[in-house]
N, C-alpha and C positions, 0 to 999 in steps of 0.2 A: 904087582898091580901098578899101572901108570898113575901119575898125579891126577889126570883127568878122571880116570875110573875111581880113584880114591875119593875125590871130592864129590862125586855123584853117588856114592854109596848110600843107600836109603837107610833110614833108622830101623826099619824092619830087618834088613839084612844084618845091620850091626847087632841088633838085639839077639837074633838067632845065633850069629857067630860067637858073640860074647858068652852066651849061656852054654854053648857047646864046647868052646875051646879054651877059656881063660879062667875058669873057676867061678865066674859069675853064675848066678842062678836066680831064676824067677820062681819063688815059692809062692804061688798064688792059689789060694783056696776059694776065693770068692767066685760066684757064678759069672759075674761080669768083670773079668780081670783084664788088666792091661795086656796080658798075653793074647787075649781074644779080641782086643779092640782093633778096629780097622787101622791099617797103616796110614798115617796122615799124608804120606806121599801118594797114596792110592785113592784118596777121596776125589769125587768129581770136582774139577776146577782147581785141584791142588797144583802147586808149582814146585819144581825140583830145587828151587833156590832155598828151600828150608835148610839144607845142609851146605849152602854156599854163602857167599857174602857179596856185597856190592849194591847197586841201585836196584830196588825191587818195588813191586806193588805201586805202580803209578796210578794217580787218581783217574776216576772216570772222566770221559769227555763230558762237557756240559750238557749235551743233549741226552746222555745216558744217566746223569746224576739224579737221585731222588729229589723230588720237589716237595715243598711244604704242603701243597694242596693235595698230595697223595695221602695225607693223614687228616681227613676231614674232621675227626673228633678231637684233634689236638689243638691247643690254643697257641698261636704263634706270638712270640715275644721278641721285639726288636730292641737290641741293646748296642750301645757304642761306648768304648772305653779306650784307655791308653795302652793297657797291657792285659792280655788274657793268660792266666796260668791254668793249665790243664793238669790236674792231679793234685790231691791234697795229702800226700805223704809228707814226711819231714822236709824233703827238698822243696815241694810245692808250697808248703806253709811258709817256710823261711824265705823263699823267693817272693811270694806275695806280700809278706810283711815288710821285707826290705824295700821293695819298690814303693809300696804305699807310704812308708815312713820317709821316703825320699821325695814325696810330693806328687806322685802321679796316681791316676785312677786305675784301680786293679779289679778285675773279676777273677775269682778263684773258683774253679769247677771241680767238684769231687764226686766220684761215681758211687760213693757209699754215704751213709748217714754220719759216719765218724771220720775225723781227721787223724793223721798220724801214720797211715799205711801199716807197715809191718810193726810199728811201735804202738799201734792202737790196741784197745782192749779186745778187738776181734782176732788179733794174731798174737800179741803179747811178747814180742821180741825186744830185748833191751837194746838201747842205742850204744854202739861202740864205734871207735874210729881211731884217730891218732893218739887218743888217751891210752890205748893199749899197745903202743909201739914197743915191741920186743921186751915187754915187762918194764920199760923205762918210764918212770912217772914224770909228770910235769907238762904233758902235751895235751891236756884236755882242751877241747875246742872252746873258743870264746864266742862273742857275738850273740846273735839271737838264740842259738841253741843253749848257750850258757845261761842266758836270761830265763829260759824255760826250765832248765835243770834246777836252777836256784829257786824258782817259783814253786816247782813241784816239791822240792825238799822242804820248803817252809810250810806249805799248806797241805801236803799229802805225805806226812812222815809215816803213815800206816800203809803206804804203797797200794792204794786202790787204783786199779787201771782205769776205771770209768772217770775218776777225777782228773787223770792225765788227759783223757779225751776232752773233758769239759774245759780244762785249762786252755788247750789248743783252740777250742771253739771260742772261748772268751777272748783270746788274743785277736782272733780274726774279726769277730763281730763288733769288737770294741774299737777297731781301727777305722777312723772316719773315711779314709780313701779306699777302703776295701769292701767289695760286695762278695758275699759267700753264697754259692749255689750248690746245695747238697743233693745226693741221690740222682745225679745227672751225669750222663755219659756223652762225651763228644763222639759223633759218628760221621762227620763229613767236614772237609776243608774246602772252602770256596776260594779259588785261586784268581788273583788279578792277572797273573801271567804264570809261566811255568816255574818261576823262581820266587814268587811272592804270594803269601797268604793274604787274602783280603778279609775273609770272615770265616767263622766256624759255625757249624750247626751242632747243637747238643739237645738231648731229650731227657725229660723227667716223666716217666710213666705214672709215678705216684700222684703228680699234680696235673698230668695231661698237658704239659707245656713243651713246646719246641722253641728253643732259644736260637736266635740268629744274632751273632755277636760280631761286630766289626771292630778292628783295632789295627794300629800300625805295627805292633810287636806281639809275639806270642812266646810262651814257654811250654815245652813239653816235659812235664814232670810226672807222666803217667806210669813210668816204669816200663811199660810195654811199648812205648813209642807210638801210641795210637795217633797222635796228631801228626807225627812224622810220617807214619804209614799213609794217612789220608792225604797228605800234601805232596807225597812223592819224594820225601827226603831219602837220601842215600843211607843205608844202614847195613849192618852185618849181624850174623847170628853164629854163636858157638865158637869152638876152638879153631885156631889157625894152625897151619903147618909150622915146623921149625923155621923154615926159610922165609916165612911171610914178613917177619920183623927181626929176624936173627936173635930170637929169644932163647936162652938156654933152658928155660922152664917150660917151653911149649912141648907138646907131645905127651903130656901127662895122661891123656885119654884120647879117644877117637876124634879125629877132625870133624868139625861140624856139630858135635854134641855139646850140650850145655850142662850146667849144674841143675839140680832138681828143686822141688818145692817141699816144704815141711808143714806139718800141722803139730802145734804144741798143745800140751795139756798142763793143768796144775792139779795138785792133790793136797790133802790136808790130813794130819794125824788126829785121831779122835781118842776118847777115853775108853773105848770098847771095840771089840772086833767088828769089822764091816766086811761082810762077804761080797763077792763079785761074781756075776755070771755073764760071760760074754755073749753077744749075739751070734747067730749061726754063721754069719759072714765074716767074722773076725778071723784073721790069720792064726793058725796054730803054729807056734814057734817053739824052738828048743834052745838049749844052751849053746848050740853051735852058732846060732845067729848073733850071739852077743860076745863072741870071742874077742872082738876088737871094739866093742861098744859097751861101756860100763853102765851098770845099774846101781851105782852106789848111793844115789839120793833120789827121792821120789817126789819132792814138792814141785818140781818144774822139769818137764822133759818133753822130748829130747830132740835137740836140733838135728841129730843124725837119723831121725825118722823122715827120710828124704826119698822122693821118687820123681821121675819125670824127665831126667836129662836126656833120655833116648827118645823122647816124644816131644811134641810141641807143647811147651808149658802154658801157652795161651789157649790154643784151640782144643786141647785135651784136658782142660782144667777140671771139668766136671767129673771125668773118669778118674783123674788124679785125686780129687777130693775123696771119692769113694774108696779108692785103694789106700790112701793115706789113713783114713779113718779105720780101715780094716787092720792096718799095721799098728796104729795107736792102741786100739782095743786088744789086739793080740799081744802087744808088749805088756799092757796092764794085766791081761790074763796070765801071762807068764810070771809076772811079779807076784800076783796074788795066789795063784793056784798051782804053780809048778812044784812047790815045796822047797825051792832054792832060796827063797827070801822070806823066812818066817817072821822077820822084823817088820814086814809089811802088813801084818794082821790087822792093825788098827788104822791103816791108811785107806782113804777113799778118794776117788776122783772128785774134783770140784768143778773144773771147767775143761772142756775139750773144744778146740777151735773148729770152726766150720768153714773158714776161709784159708786155703793154703797160703802160707807165706812164701812168696816167689823170690827166688834168687836171681834168675837170669832169663832173659828172652832176647829182645832186639836191642842193639846199641847203635845209636845214630852216629854218622861220620861227620867230623868237623874238619876244619883246616889243619888241626893237629890231632893225630891219633896217638895218645900216650901209650908207651910200651914199657916193658920191664926195664929197658935201658934208661928211659926217661926217669922212671921212679928211682932207679939205683944210681943216680948221680947226674944225668943229663938235665934234670930239672933246673940245675944251677944256671943253665944258659937261657932259661925262659925270661923274656922281658915282659911277658903278659901274665905273670903269676897273680892269682886272685884268691887262693884258698890252699889249705894244707890237707894232706892225707898221711897215714902212717900204719894202717892195719897191714898185717903180713900178706904175702902172696898166698891166699887161702883158696885152694881148689878142692873140689869134691868129685869122686867118680860119678860118671853119668848114670850108672845104675843105682846109685844111692844106697839105700838099705839092702837092696838085693845084691850088692857087692860085699856080702858079709864075710867073705874070706880074706878081706883086706881092710886096711885102715879106712875110716869114713872120710878122711881128709888128708891133704898134704899142706902144711903150713910152714912157709919159709920167711923169716923176718926180712923186711925191707932194710936197706942199708942205713937209712935215716928217715926222719920225718921230711916229707918232700912237698914241693909246691905243685899245684894244679894250674895249668895255663888256660886262659880264656879261650884259646883256639880249640880246646876240646869241649867247650860249652855252648857252641852254636853250630848250626848245620852248614856244611860246605856248599850245599846247592839250593837251600831255601833261605833267601837273604834276610828274612825277618823272624827266624825261628831260633830261639835259645833252647837248650835242654839242661836239665838238672836231675840228679838222682842216679839210679843204676844204669840209665840209658846213655850216659855221656860217651864221648868219643875216645875209646881205649881199646887196646887189644884184649883178648880174653885173659891173658896172663896178668896184665895190669888191672883188669876188671876184678880179679881176685882180691885186690887191695882196695880199690875205689868203691866197691859195691856196698859197703856198710853204711849205716844210717848217719853216723856222726859226720862222715865225709860227704854224704849226700846233702846233709843239712847246710854245711858251710858252702858247698857248691851252689846250693839254692840261694843263699844270701848273696853270693857273688853275682849271679845272673840277675837277680832282682835289682841290685844296685846298678849293675851295668845297663839294664834296660832303662832305668830312670835317667841315667846319663845320656844314653842314646837319644831319648826323647828330648832332653834339654838341648843337646848339641845337634839335633836333627841329622843323625847319622845311623847307619846300620851297624850290626855287631862287628862285621869284618872291618869296616872303616874305623871303628873305635879301636880295635886291636892294632891296626896298622899305623895309627897316629900316636907317637910316643908321648906327646904332651897330654892327650886325652887319657892314655893308659896310666900315666903318673897320677892324674887327678882321680881316676877310679881307684887306684891302689891306696891313695891317701884317704879317700872317703871310706874305704873299707876298713882300714886300720883305725880310723877315727871311731868307727862303729864296733870296735873290739874284735874285728876279724884278724886272725893271725896270718901273715904272709912271711915266709922265711926271707931274711935279709932285706926286709923293707921296714924302715923306721919312720917315725913322725918327722916329716919335713914340711908340714903344712905352713905356708907363708902367712896364713890368716890367724894362726895360733900365737897370740902375743905373749903367752906364758913362756915361750922359748927365748924371749928377750929379757926375762926377769932374773934378778938375783934371788936365791932361795936360802932360807934359814929356818931353823926349827928349835923348839924348846929343849929337845933331848935327842940323842941317837943311841940305839942299842943294836947289837949284833952287826955293827958296821953298815947299817942301813942309812946312808947319807941323804940329806934333804934334797941335794941337787939331782938325785936319781929320778925325781918325779918329772923332770923335763928332758931326760936323755932319749926319749922316743921309743923305749922298749917297755913292754907291760907284762912280762912274765920272767920268773926265775926257775931254774932247774932245782930239784931238791938239794939242800945243803948250800945253795948259793944265795947271797944277798947282794946282787949287783944292779938291780933295777927298781928298788922300792925303798922309800923312807920307812924307818921303823922308830917310833917314839915310845918312851916308857910310860905306861898307864899307871904303874904302881907308885913311883916316886913323885910324879908331877900331877897325877890325878886326871888332868885334862891337857895332854900334850898338844902343841900346835905347830903348824908349819906355815910359813909366810912366803909370798912372792912380792918382791918390791921392784919398782921400775924407776930408772933415772928420771924419766919424764912420764907424767900421768898418762894412762891408757883408758880409753872409753870401752867399757865391757858391759855386755848384755846377756852373755851366756857363759856358764862355767860347766866344765865336764870333769868328773872325777872317776878314776878307776881304782878300786880297792882290791885287796887280796881276797880271793874266794877259794883258796885251797886247791889249786890246779894239780898238786902232787897226788891227790887221791881221786879214785874213780867216783863218779856221781851219775847215776842213772836210775831209771825205774826198772826193777827186776823182781821176779818171783823167786829167785835163788836166795835162800837164807844166808849162805856164807858170804855172798856179795853184799847183801844188805848190812851184815854185821861189820863189814869193812868200811862202810860209808858213814858219813854224818847225815842222818835223816832229820833235817831241821836246818836252821840257819847255820852257815859255815862259821866255825869259831874264829877264823882269821879276819872275818869281814867287819868293817866299822859299822856299828849299830846306830849310835846317836852322835850327831855332829852339828856344828854351826859354821856357816860361811859368812864372813864379815869383810866389808870393804872399808878402807880408810881413805877418805877423800883428800885432795890437796890442802884443804883448810883444816884438816885434823878431825873432821867428823867421822864417827863410826856408823856404818849403815849395815844392818843385818840383811843379807841377801837370801839366806835360807836357814831354816832350823828343821832338822830331820830327826825323828825318833823311829826306832824299830826298823832300820834299814837292813836288808839282807841281800841286796843286789850288788854285783860287782861294778857295773857301769851306771853312774848316776848323773843326771843332767839337770841343770837349773837355768831357767830363762827368766829374765826380769827386765824392767825398764832400764835402758842403758844408763850407766853411772860412770863418772870420771873417777878413776881409781889410782891411788899411789901405792897402796899395799893391799893385798888380798890375803886374808888369814883363814885357814881351816883349823878349827878346834875340835878335837875328838873327845867326847864325853864318855863313851862306852864302846866296847867291842862286843861281839857275840861269844867271846870266851877267852881269847888270847890276852896275855898281860902286856901286849904292846900294840900300838896303832900301826896299821900297815897300809901304805898308800903307794900305788904304782905310778899314777899319772895325774897331773892337773893341767887342764887346757883352758884357755880363756879366749873368747871371741867377742867382737863388737856386737854381733847378732847371731841368732841361731842359723 
């Protein structure tokens, strides 16, 4: 078969050939099965580019575009803002919060009533990322995601998913610069010219509103690249050939195919037998289907209930939902009624998702398309690094659960935690469009690593911060990336906000703490006081190279001081405490994972402390007194004061016998 014939192979042809010749099988008992569904390539108006890649789906000409007056019963709402973020998953939430906290006006549009995307109570997937790098601890993401993880651990130790949803909602509605619009879908981009979005249209049928929103900058965090699709942004779909990017891991499955979607369930053990009767449309499964898929635990399952990679995971979503539910209930039927699992007698289903958790659809193309080679070392050449990743190259067969004669995944560790470049986070042909989440500019092989929500979240924080800088500097994303001084400012701003970027340390010229002499009341485990101004805010397990550690037991209230040769005027102090980056911290329904985590304030974190200034005339001024802290990043703004010495006194931690401080920063103003 020629390369051209290969790339134009339809999904229907692939499905038939795979089932007949490779051991794949579609065991479909439901009357409306995917096997009987119309080929997406054969629908009226379908395009053959479903299995190709490149620039696709250009916007309608203005005369053909739908007008608001075509909806006489909808109420038109005109809005104007600095940044529109489309999509309220973890990437979109972090992008919106980062931009708003950096002083620009943001509108965040989410097409459902809950934020969090795959991490919401509607889907219930736990957040993972660089923190799971090859089993190596110490790389948990910082920044806004860490703030949320610590907030959840403190106030939701019983792991209620709806409280996670509510926490995300609270973060957004409590941010003064952020307007949140829920249950609303973008459906059209209004173009100023072929390369610039002028405004977007979004609709909420629940409130009968049509929103027309103008802005200079936009973020597509929809996952499916809906804003990119409407604006004519270049994108790609599915797996590439070996020679597309010279990737050794390409070719795992048929070119053009994607990974599928999953529906998750939760179950609970009771004190009496709970019978189960499946509906007539549930799949009837046998032990053969689980030869590579374990059923060892019942409380949370199973990511490998996956379908859709040989179809269009967007436009076939309704049929995929039906088929995934048939598999979920067929799996539970096998657990309960096959006789193979008698220990399930007292177990009962508690929740079953109704929204498929989507892994893959469109990926927008940026000036940089990150590949396997970038992730495995070439990232060190990036001068535009803004975030980290570290999840393995994790790929799944396109037939998902129906590929039951083989492993449900291939997971190959990346060489190291790597940087993500800004060039992969904005569109190459739409000048004012950022992207964040699983739709960033990567090859399919690289996508296997970047698609997870921890990585999506830190990419979101990066683009939100970049958008704010673009507005302040009156530049476009590409211009920001090409200007080395602007890029350095962006990187310094990101690490000030606790974003990790490999090989980037605090070089902020406005941070006067860097000019101070540092001393402390005590030192334990070689945690020297001067480490708090060395510009690095994490240690690997077993290392104490970047944090001060003071003895709580001998001194009771250890202190650390910054002293200047000449007094400094200070109006803002920023502290970074230890929050246990060596352990996993996420919301999960898996009991073993919960048992490995600290569900509450992290014991390493400073709990009670006082921040005191000594003025040139010897007066002591209390700048802040804090009790019951549980956050890693703490900021204090006050009327500027002339300071000769700044002292941090630690009165209590959340458990450890030593005070642990990674960084102290001091600024004249916030």
